[in-house]
C-alpha positions in Angstrom: 3.2 -24.9 3.6 4.5 -22.4 6.2 8.1 -22.1 7.6 9.8 -22.1 4.4 13.6 -21.8 4.4 16.2 -20.2 2.3 20.0 -20.0 2.2 21.2 -16.3 1.2 24.8 -16.3 0.0 26.2 -12.7 0.8 28.1 -10.8 -1.6 29.7 -7.5 -1.7 27.1 -6.0 -3.8 24.3 -7.0 -1.5 25.4 -4.4 1.2 24.1 -1.6 -1.6 21.2 0.3 -0.7 18.8 0.9 -3.7 15.4 2.7 -3.0 15.6 2.9 0.9 16.8 -1.0 1.4 19.8 -3.0 1.0 19.9 -5.5 -1.4 19.9 -8.4 1.2 16.9 -6.4 3.3 14.9 -6.2 0.1 15.3 -10.2 -0.4 14.3 -11.0 2.7 11.4 -8.7 3.3 10.1 -9.8 0.1 10.3 -13.4 0.5 8.7 -13.2 3.8 5.7 -12.0 2.2 5.2 -15.5 0.8 5.7 -17.4 4.0 9.3 -17.6 3.9 10.4 -17.3 7.4 13.6 -19.0 8.1 17.1 -17.5 6.4 20.4 -18.9 6.8 23.2 -16.5 5.7 26.1 -18.1 4.2 29.8 -16.2 3.6 33.1 -18.0 3.6 34.1 -15.6 6.2 31.8 -16.7 9.2 32.3 -13.3 10.8 30.9 -11.6 8.0 27.5 -13.8 8.0 27.3 -12.8 11.8 27.6 -9.3 10.8 25.1 -9.4 8.5 22.6 -11.4 10.7 23.2 -8.6 13.3 22.4 -6.1 10.8 19.3 -7.3 9.3 18.1 -8.4 12.9 17.8 -4.9 14.2 15.4 -3.9 11.1 12.3 -3.2 13.0 10.2 -4.7 10.0 12.0 -7.9 10.1 11.4 -8.2 14.2 7.7 -7.5 13.2 7.5 -10.3 10.9 9.3 -12.9 13.3 11.7 -13.8 10.7 14.6 -16.1 11.9 18.2 -15.2 10.6 20.8 -17.6 11.4 24.8 -18.4 10.0 25.2 -21.3 7.8 28.3 -22.5 8.5 30.1 -26.3 8.4 28.5 -27.2 11.7 25.0 -26.5 10.6 25.4 -28.7 7.5 26.5 -31.5 9.8 23.7 -30.9 11.9 21.4 -31.3 8.4 19.4 -28.1 7.5 17.3 -30.3 5.7 17.2 -34.1 7.3 14.8 -36.1 5.1 12.9 -35.9 2.0 9.7 -34.2 2.1 7.3 -31.3 0.6 10.1 -28.6 1.9 12.2 -26.9 -0.4 15.1 -25.0 0.0 15.9 -21.9 -2.0 19.5 -20.5 -2.7 19.7 -16.8 -3.1 22.5 -14.6 -3.9 22.0 -11.4 -2.2 22.5 -9.2 -5.0 19.6 -10.6 -7.0 16.7 -7.8 -7.2 13.4 -9.8 -8.0 10.2 -8.4 -9.2 8.1 -8.4 -6.0 5.8 -11.1 -7.2 8.1 -13.5 -8.1 8.2 -15.5 -5.0 4.4 -15.6 -4.9 4.6 -17.6 -8.3 7.4 -19.4 -6.9 5.6 -20.7 -4.3 2.6 -21.7 -6.5 5.1 -23.6 -8.6 6.5 -25.7 -5.6 3.2 -27.5 -5.2 3.3 -30.7 -6.6 7.3 -30.5 -7.7 9.4 -33.5 -7.6 12.9 -32.8 -8.3 15.9 -32.6 -6.4 17.3 -29.6 -7.9 15.4 -27.1 -10.1 16.7 -24.3 -12.0 14.9 -21.0 -12.3 14.3 -19.2 -15.6 12.7 -15.6 -15.9 10.1 -14.7 -18.6 10.0 -10.7 -19.3 7.4 -8.7 -20.7 8.9 -9.2 -24.3 8.5 -12.9 -23.9 12.2 -13.5 -23.8 13.4 -16.6 -21.2 16.5 -15.9 -19.4 18.2 -17.9 -16.7 18.2 -16.6 -13.3 21.7 -17.4 -12.2 21.1 -16.3 -8.9 18.3 -18.4 -7.6 18.2 -22.3 -7.3 15.4 -24.3 -5.8 16.4 -27.5 -4.1 14.4 -30.3 -2.5 14.7 -31.7 1.1 17.1 -34.9 1.4 19.7 -35.8 -0.7 19.5 -32.5 -3.4 19.4 -30.0 -0.7 22.7 -32.0 1.4 24.3 -32.1 -2.0 23.7 -28.5 -2.7 24.9 -27.2 0.8 28.0 -29.4 0.6 29.0 -27.9 -2.9 28.3 -24.4 -1.2 30.5 -25.0 2.1 33.3 -26.8 -0.3 33.5 -23.1 -1.9 31.3 -23.9 -4.9 29.5 -20.8 -6.6 26.0 -21.0 -7.0 26.7 -21.1 -10.9 28.9 -24.1 -10.2 25.9 -25.8 -8.2 23.3 -24.8 -11.0 25.6 -26.2 -13.7 25.5 -29.5 -11.6 21.6 -29.3 -11.8 22.1 -29.2 -15.6 24.1 -32.1 -15.8 21.2 -34.1 -14.1 18.9 -32.9 -16.6 16.7 -31.2 -14.2 13.6 -29.2 -15.2 13.6 -25.2 -15.1 10.9 -23.5 -12.9 9.7 -20.6 -15.8 8.5 -17.7 -13.5 7.0 -14.2 -15.2 8.5 -10.9 -14.0 12.2 -9.4 -14.0 15.6 -10.5 -12.2 18.6 -8.4 -12.5 22.0 -9.7 -10.6 23.6 -6.5 -9.6 27.4 -6.4 -10.1 28.1 -2.8 -11.7 26.9 0.7 -12.0 24.6 -0.5 -15.3 23.2 -3.5 -13.5 22.2 -1.4 -10.5 20.6 1.5 -12.5 18.7 -1.1 -14.6 17.6 -3.2 -11.5 16.4 0.8 -9.8 14.4 1.7 -12.8 12.6 -1.7 -13.0 12.0 -1.9 -9.0 10.6 1.8 -9.1 7.9 0.8 -11.6 6.6 -1.9 -9.3 5.6 0.9 -7.2 2.5 1.9 -9.6 -1.0 0.8 -9.1 -3.0 -1.1 -11.8 -6.0 1.1 -10.7 -4.3 4.1 -11.7 -6.3 6.0 -14.0 -5.1 8.0 -17.5 -4.0 11.0 -16.0 -2.1 9.3 -12.9 -0.7 6.6 -15.3 0.5 9.4 -17.8 1.6 12.3 -15.8 1.2 11.8 -12.1 2.9 8.6 -11.6 5.9 9.7 -13.6 6.6 12.6 -11.5 5.9 11.1 -8.2 8.2 8.1 -9.0 10.7 10.6 -9.9 10.2 12.6 -6.3 9.9 8.8 -4.2 13.3 8.1 -5.5 14.7 11.2 -3.6 12.5 10.8 -0.8 13.9 7.4 -0.5 17.2 8.4 -0.8 16.6 10.7 2.2 15.2 8.1 4.0 11.7 10.1 4.6 9.0 8.0 6.0 5.6 7.4 4.4 3.9 9.3 7.2 5.7 12.2 6.9 5.5 12.3 3.2 1.5 11.9 4.1 1.7 14.9 6.1 3.6 17.1 3.6 0.8 16.2 0.9 -2.2 17.1 3.5 -0.4 20.9 4.4 0.4 21.1 0.8 -3.7 20.5 -0.1 -4.6 22.6 2.9 -2.2 25.7 1.7 -3.9 25.2 -1.6 -7.4 25.4 0.1 -6.1 28.8 1.9 -4.9 30.1 -1.3 -7.9 29.6 -3.4 -10.6 30.6 -0.5 -8.5 33.9 -0.9 -9.6 34.4 -4.3 -8.1 37.0 -6.7 -4.6 36.8 -7.3 -4.1 33.8 -5.4 -6.5 31.5 -7.2 -3.8 30.4 -9.8 -1.1 29.6 -7.2 -3.6 27.6 -5.2 -4.8 25.4 -8.4 -1.1 24.9 -8.9 -0.5 23.7 -5.3 -3.6 21.3 -5.6 -2.5 19.8 -8.5 1.0 19.1 -6.6 -0.8 17.8 -3.7 -2.6 15.5 -6.3 0.6 14.6 -7.5 3.0 14.0 -4.7 0.0 12.2 -3.0 1.5 8.9 -4.7 4.5 9.0 -3.0 3.8 8.1 0.3 2.2 5.0 -1.3 5.1 4.2 -3.2 7.5 4.7 -0.7 5.5 2.2 1.8 5.1 -0.3 -1.1 9.1 0.0 -1.9 10.0 -0.5 1.7 7.7 -2.7 3.1 6.3 -0.2 5.4 2.6 -0.4 4.5 0.4 0.1 7.9 -3.2 0.7 8.5 -2.7 3.8 10.2 -1.1 5.3 7.1 -3.5 4.0 4.7 -6.3 5.6 6.7 -4.2 9.0 7.0 -3.8 8.9 3.6 -7.5 8.2 2.6 -8.9 10.9 5.2 -6.7 13.6 4.3 -7.3 13.3 0.3 -11.1 13.4 1.4 -10.4 16.2 3.6 -8.4 18.2 0.7 -10.7 17.3 -1.9 -14.0 18.2 -0.3 -12.3 21.6 1.2 -10.7 22.7 -1.9 -14.3 22.8 -3.7 -15.7 24.4 -0.6 -13.3 27.1 -0.8 -13.3 27.5 -4.8 -16.5 29.5 -4.5 -15.5 31.7 -1.7 -12.4 32.8 -3.6 -14.7 33.4 -6.5 -17.0 35.4 -4.4 -14.1 37.5 -2.8 -12.9 37.6 -6.5 -16.0 38.7 -8.5 -18.7 40.2 -5.8 -21.1 37.9 -6.4 -23.4 35.7 -3.8 -24.6 33.2 -6.3 -20.9 31.5 -6.2 -21.5 31.1 -2.4 -25.0 29.3 -2.8 -23.4 27.2 -5.5 -20.8 26.1 -3.2 -23.3 25.5 -0.3 -25.4 23.0 -2.9 -22.0 21.5 -4.1 -20.8 20.7 -0.3 -24.4 19.2 0.2 -24.2 16.9 -2.7 -20.5 15.8 -1.7 -22.0 15.3 1.7 -24.9 13.1 0.4 -22.4 11.1 -1.5 -19.9 10.3 1.0 -22.5 9.6 3.8 -23.7 6.9 1.2 -20.2 5.3 0.6 -19.8 5.0 4.3 -23.1 3.3 4.6 -22.4 1.1 1.4 -18.7 0.4 2.4 -20.3 -1.1 5.8 -22.7 -3.4 3.9 -20.3 -4.8 1.3 -16.7 -4.2 2.8 -15.8 -2.3 -0.3 -13.9 -0.1 1.7 -14.0 4.1 1.7 -11.6 4.7 -0.9 -14.0 6.4 -3.8 -11.3 4.5 -6.4 -12.4 1.5 -5.2 -16.6 2.9 -6.4 -14.7 4.0 -9.4 -13.4 0.8 -10.6 -16.7 -1.0 -9.4 -18.9 1.1 -11.6 -16.7 0.7 -14.4 -17.0 -3.1 -14.2 -20.6 -3.1 -13.6 -21.2 -2.8 -17.4 -20.9 -6.4 -17.4 -23.8 -7.4 -14.8 -27.3 -8.4 -15.4 -29.4 -5.5 -14.3 -26.9 -2.6 -15.5 -27.4 -2.7 -18.9 -29.2 0.6 -19.8 -28.0 3.5 -21.7 -27.6 5.7 -18.7 -25.4 2.7 -16.6 -23.1 2.3 -19.5 -22.6 6.3 -19.9 -22.0 6.1 -15.9 -19.4 3.3 -16.9 -17.4 5.0 -19.4 -17.5 8.4 -17.4 -16.7 7.1 -13.8 -13.0 7.9 -14.2 -13.7 11.9 -14.3 -14.4 11.1 -10.4 -10.9 10.1 -9.9 -8.9 12.7 -7.8 -6.0 12.5 -10.3 -8.2 13.4 -13.2 -10.5 16.0 -11.1 -7.6 18.1 -9.9 -5.7 18.1 -13.1 -9.0 19.3 -14.9 -9.6 22.0 -12.0 -5.8 22.7 -12.7 -6.0 23.5 -16.3 -9.4 25.3 -16.0 -8.4 28.0 -13.5 -5.0 28.7 -14.7 -6.6 29.1 -18.4 -9.0 31.9 -16.3 -11.7 29.5 -16.5 -12.4 29.0 -12.9 -16.1 30.0 -12.9 -16.7 27.4 -15.2 -14.8 24.8 -13.2 -17.3 25.6 -10.3 -20.3 24.8 -12.5 -18.6 22.0 -13.8 -18.2 20.7 -10.4 -21.5 21.6 -9.0 -23.3 19.8 -11.7 -20.8 16.7 -11.2 -21.1 16.5 -7.3 -25.0 16.5 -7.8 -25.0 13.8 -10.5 -22.7 11.6 -8.3 -25.1 10.9 -5.5 -27.9 10.5 -7.2 -26.6 7.9 -9.4 -24.9 5.9 -6.5 -28.1 6.0 -4.8 -29.6 3.7 -7.4 -26.7 2.0 -8.3 -26.0 0.8 -4.8 -29.5 -0.3 -4.1 -29.5 -2.6 -7.2 -26.0 -3.8 -6.7 -26.9 -4.8 -3.0 -30.3 -6.4 -4.3 -28.2 -8.1 -6.9 -26.0 -9.7 -4.0 -28.9 -10.9 -1.8 -30.2 -12.7 -5.1 -26.9 -14.4 -5.2 -26.5 -15.5 -1.8 -30.2 -16.7 -1.9 -29.5 -18.6 -5.0 -26.5 -20.2 -3.2 -28.2 -21.1 -0.2 
């Protein structure tokens, strides 16, 4: 079902800005992710609705998504917004409602096979408690939709329309997530806190979950307040990483500051993605810049480290070890590029780490070495590696860190060579059996 419609009831709190977007902007962009593309804005004062349509229409993200915005008035009702019963449903949403981003997707799934004129919505949080979502109502085309629209035009509140739904013993649609109606400072802070947590990634490693993400989310909140674009944040991260490489390559008294900057770059590396997800500004160019910047900074740092150690201790052994490490890294990335082209996995090492971690359940990957690799794959995540290097260098163990990097960099392409060959052979067997 495409071209879904929604009526957005405008309120004063809906104009508030939260994490880079007004509440009504966020609702429209969130719903448009699941094919809601037509929004009718309602306010008792038609001029206010027209003003809101103009403001939303000036948003580039809304224009790029071909979202249609219209004013809902008495004339619209007479032309019958929903003229006949069918599979289409109309959503009534108060614009001060902050929803967990996945709720619209779950709502769309629940619409399939639904056969009631009006349906209330209840939200089940992580604690299992169910609460009515008073700012969201689902009505079906025809009588249900016309009745709800009539009551809205008459000046009835959404709560009153929902009361009518209760009177007819309509069912409640249960959705997992969170929904907060922003009416005061307390509810605003609660909604912002919950919304900020949705910028986390399910594939975050231990260090990212416990340390990096906590700091990056704190910083992202202020980046969004300053309206900093995700691409600018990617550039800031890259510049910080380059400075860490320069400091570490110089060695001596700049080794520790370089390690601190390297860890800082790893932490703020999450900010651009958090910003993009929270403000619906995810782009291919942004993702490409992020991945490329990460790879360049990561490899360059561990190329600069042996140079810094040579400048600090005067032993050429560190340069030879650095050259060996660089060759190992190049060998791994060449394999990764080849593997990504053949499998479509992507060029991000995190995707490879996740796949290796999951491989322990696959036939042909049950050796002791495979199980060990699956358990230790997390150490190749940038967040862990950066944190470990930071701790060792600050603790005066920069030489131990370099030896560890050299060993792990060598083991990475060796194991991945055999892993990728077996994985691709397994995929070929599956395709042959399917045919």
